[in-house]
C-alpha positions as CSV (number, residue, x, y, z in Angstrom):
1,X,164.6,110.2,110.2
2,X,163.8,107.6,112.8
3,X,163.6,103.9,112.2
4,X,161.8,101.4,114.4
5,X,161.8,97.6,114.1
6,X,159.4,96.1,116.6
7,X,159.5,92.5,117.7
8,X,156.1,90.7,117.7
9,X,154.6,89.6,121.0
10,X,151.2,88.3,122.0
11,X,148.3,90.6,122.9
12,X,147.4,91.0,126.5
13,X,143.8,90.0,125.7
14,X,145.0,86.8,123.9
15,X,143.8,88.0,120.6
16,X,147.2,87.4,119.0
17,X,147.9,84.0,120.6
18,X,148.1,81.2,118.0
19,X,146.6,77.9,119.1
20,X,148.8,75.4,120.8
21,X,148.8,71.8,119.4
22,X,147.9,70.5,122.9
23,X,145.0,72.8,123.4
24,X,141.9,70.6,123.7
25,X,139.6,73.6,123.0
26,X,140.6,73.6,119.3
27,X,139.2,71.5,116.5
28,X,141.0,71.1,113.1
29,X,139.7,70.3,109.7
30,X,140.6,70.5,106.0
31,X,144.0,70.0,104.3
32,X,146.9,72.3,103.5
33,X,147.2,75.1,106.1
34,X,145.1,73.8,109.0
35,X,142.2,75.8,110.2
36,X,141.9,75.5,114.0
37,X,138.8,76.9,115.7
38,X,138.0,77.4,119.3
39,X,134.9,75.8,120.6
40,X,132.2,78.5,120.2
41,X,134.3,80.6,117.8
42,X,132.7,83.6,116.0
43,X,131.2,83.2,112.6
44,X,131.1,85.6,109.6
45,X,129.7,85.3,106.1
46,X,131.5,86.7,103.1
47,X,129.5,89.2,101.0
48,X,131.3,89.3,97.6
49,X,129.6,92.5,96.4
50,X,130.8,94.4,99.5
51,X,134.2,92.9,99.7
52,X,133.5,92.4,103.4
53,X,132.0,89.8,105.8
54,X,128.9,90.2,107.9
55,X,129.4,88.9,111.4
56,X,126.6,86.5,112.3
57,X,127.9,85.1,115.6
58,X,130.1,87.2,117.9
59,X,132.0,85.5,120.7
60,X,134.6,86.9,123.0
61,X,135.9,90.4,123.7
62,X,137.9,90.7,120.4
63,X,134.9,92.4,118.7
64,X,135.4,95.5,120.9
65,X,138.4,96.3,118.8
66,X,137.6,94.6,115.5
67,X,135.0,95.3,112.8
68,X,132.8,98.2,112.0
69,X,129.2,98.7,113.0
70,X,126.6,99.9,110.5
71,X,122.9,100.0,111.2
72,X,123.3,97.7,114.2
73,X,125.3,95.0,112.2
74,X,128.9,94.2,112.5
75,X,131.1,93.9,109.4
76,X,134.8,92.9,109.1
77,X,137.3,93.6,106.4
78,X,139.2,90.9,104.7
79,X,142.4,91.5,106.7
80,X,140.4,91.3,110.0
81,X,138.7,88.1,108.9
82,X,141.9,86.4,107.8
83,X,143.7,87.4,111.0
84,X,140.9,86.0,113.2
85,X,140.8,82.9,111.1
86,X,144.5,82.3,111.5
87,X,144.3,82.5,115.3
88,X,141.2,80.2,115.4
89,X,138.7,82.9,116.5
90,X,136.5,83.1,113.4
91,X,134.8,80.7,111.1
92,X,134.7,82.4,107.7
93,X,131.7,81.1,105.7
94,X,131.1,81.4,102.0
95,X,128.3,83.7,100.6
96,X,126.4,80.8,99.1
97,X,126.6,78.0,101.7
98,X,127.8,77.3,105.2
99,X,131.1,75.7,104.1
100,X,134.1,77.2,105.9
101,X,136.4,79.1,103.6
102,X,139.9,77.6,103.8
103,X,143.0,79.6,104.6
104,X,144.4,79.2,101.1
105,X,141.3,80.8,99.7
106,X,141.5,83.7,102.1
107,X,145.1,84.2,101.1
108,X,144.0,84.2,97.5
109,X,141.5,87.0,98.2
110,X,144.2,89.0,99.8
111,X,146.6,88.4,96.9
112,X,143.9,89.6,94.5
113,X,143.8,93.0,96.2
114,X,140.2,93.5,95.2
115,X,138.8,93.9,98.7
116,X,140.8,96.9,99.6
117,X,143.8,95.1,101.1
118,X,146.9,93.7,99.5
119,X,149.4,91.2,101.0
120,X,151.8,93.9,102.0
121,X,149.1,95.7,103.9
122,X,148.0,92.5,105.6
123,X,151.6,91.7,106.8
124,X,151.7,95.0,108.6
125,X,148.2,94.5,110.0
126,X,149.1,91.1,111.3
127,X,152.4,92.3,112.7
128,X,150.9,95.2,114.7
129,X,147.9,93.1,115.9
130,X,150.4,90.6,117.2
131,X,151.9,93.4,119.3
132,X,148.5,94.2,120.7
133,X,147.8,97.4,118.8
134,X,144.2,98.3,117.7
135,X,143.9,98.9,114.0
136,X,141.2,100.2,111.6
137,X,141.3,101.2,108.0
138,X,142.2,104.8,107.7
139,X,139.3,107.2,107.3
140,X,136.6,104.6,108.1
141,X,134.4,105.3,111.1
142,X,134.1,102.5,113.7
143,X,130.4,103.0,114.2
144,X,127.4,104.7,112.5
145,X,123.7,104.2,112.9
146,X,122.6,105.2,109.4
147,X,125.7,104.7,107.2
148,X,125.3,102.5,104.2
149,X,128.0,99.9,103.3
150,X,129.9,100.8,100.2
151,X,132.0,98.5,98.0
152,X,135.7,99.0,98.0
153,X,136.5,99.4,94.3
154,X,140.3,99.4,94.5
155,X,143.1,99.6,97.1
156,X,143.3,103.4,96.6
157,X,139.6,103.7,97.2
158,X,139.4,101.3,100.0
159,X,139.1,104.1,102.5
160,X,135.5,104.6,101.2
161,X,134.5,101.1,102.4
162,X,132.0,101.5,105.2
163,X,132.1,105.2,104.8
164,X,129.4,107.5,106.0
165,X,127.6,109.4,103.3
166,X,128.4,112.8,104.9
167,X,132.1,111.8,104.8
168,X,132.1,111.2,101.0
169,X,133.1,114.6,99.9
170,X,136.0,114.8,102.4
171,X,137.4,111.4,101.4
172,X,137.0,112.1,97.7
173,X,139.0,115.3,98.2
174,X,141.6,113.4,100.1
175,X,142.0,110.9,97.3
176,X,142.2,113.7,94.8
177,X,145.0,115.3,96.7
178,X,146.9,112.1,96.9
179,X,146.8,111.2,93.3
180,X,150.0,113.1,92.7
181,X,152.0,110.6,94.8
182,X,152.3,107.0,95.6
183,X,152.4,107.5,99.4
184,X,149.1,106.5,101.0
185,X,147.6,106.3,104.5
186,X,146.3,102.7,105.2
187,X,145.7,102.0,108.9
188,X,144.8,104.1,111.9
189,X,146.7,102.6,114.8
190,X,145.8,102.9,118.5
191,X,147.8,101.8,121.5
192,X,146.6,98.7,123.4
193,X,143.7,99.8,125.6
194,X,141.3,97.6,127.5
195,X,138.9,100.5,127.8
196,X,138.8,101.1,124.0
197,X,135.3,101.9,122.7
198,X,134.3,102.0,119.0
199,X,131.8,104.8,119.8
200,X,134.6,107.0,121.2
201,X,137.9,105.8,119.9
202,X,139.8,109.0,120.2
203,X,142.7,110.0,118.0
204,X,145.0,107.2,116.7
205,X,148.5,107.0,118.1
206,X,149.8,107.0,114.5
207,X,148.8,106.3,110.9
208,X,150.5,103.5,109.1
209,X,151.4,104.6,105.6
210,X,152.9,102.9,102.5
211,X,155.0,104.6,99.8
212,X,155.8,101.7,97.4
213,X,159.3,100.3,97.0
214,X,161.1,103.5,97.7
215,X,161.0,106.0,100.6
216,X,158.5,108.8,100.2
217,X,159.6,112.1,98.8
218,X,159.4,115.4,100.7
219,X,156.4,116.4,98.6
220,X,154.6,113.2,99.3
221,X,155.1,113.5,103.1
222,X,153.8,117.1,102.9
223,X,150.6,116.0,101.1
224,X,149.9,113.4,103.7
225,X,150.7,115.7,106.6
226,X,148.2,118.2,105.3
227,X,145.4,115.7,105.4
228,X,146.3,113.5,108.4
229,X,146.4,115.0,111.9
230,X,148.0,112.0,113.6
231,X,151.8,111.2,113.4
232,X,152.7,109.3,110.2
233,X,154.6,106.0,110.3
234,X,155.8,104.6,107.0
235,X,156.0,100.9,106.7
236,X,158.3,98.6,104.7
237,X,158.1,94.9,104.4
238,X,161.2,92.8,103.5
239,X,161.4,89.0,103.7
240,X,158.4,89.0,106.1
241,X,160.0,91.5,108.4
242,X,158.2,94.8,109.1
243,X,160.1,98.1,109.6
244,X,158.6,101.5,110.4
245,X,160.0,104.9,109.6
246,X,159.0,108.4,110.8
247,X,160.4,111.7,109.5
248,X,161.0,115.0,111.2
249,X,162.0,118.4,109.8
250,X,165.7,119.0,109.4
251,X,167.1,122.4,108.8
252,X,170.4,122.3,107.0
253,X,172.9,125.1,107.6
254,X,173.2,127.7,105.0
255,X,176.7,127.7,103.4
256,X,178.4,131.0,103.2
């Protein structure tokens, strides 16, 4: 078993850089946790029935590695929207008006876990994004010309969000196979890559997995390995610190 504990650092493309107090390009508003937006920041509108946001204004290069494209439109998941809002790159608008949703309300959406992402998942997403990695929800295609957007019913079914119709049987079978265990694949993770393209992302460097409060059993690991081609990295969050574990086969000597 191998354990990794990575220190957070900013992205080379400045996606993970939090705003400085003396940066004149930022504007602040609201109370509580302060939302600070860059001048000309992107805008997305929350669609409650989808559990996602439709991006209405895209600014900067960050959208080359963020959001999924369906029928020519860009949508982002709740974890993507919250992360971009925290670093001042996205104004997150309500589904009924143009009022900017405050951070505390975005945190509440994450805490509810109804949009396919819980707080534990988001901490891993934010941590790896801060290191410059490229993340997407496991099993969800980056792009598709004809795919319909589907509503994430629960965290276990969140892999179906944004799924292509032709992938439904495959994903359904995956979920069925995984019902026997708590371990689950959550994020496909790619190494930092300035040439990354959603249309041709390639294979992920590893898949971030969760297994609840205890390490996964041998049976749980086997189930995931049968369905996931990329290396598995199991995540654990404790006091805001992210740890990552990987497992390899170990042959014990046979006693006489």
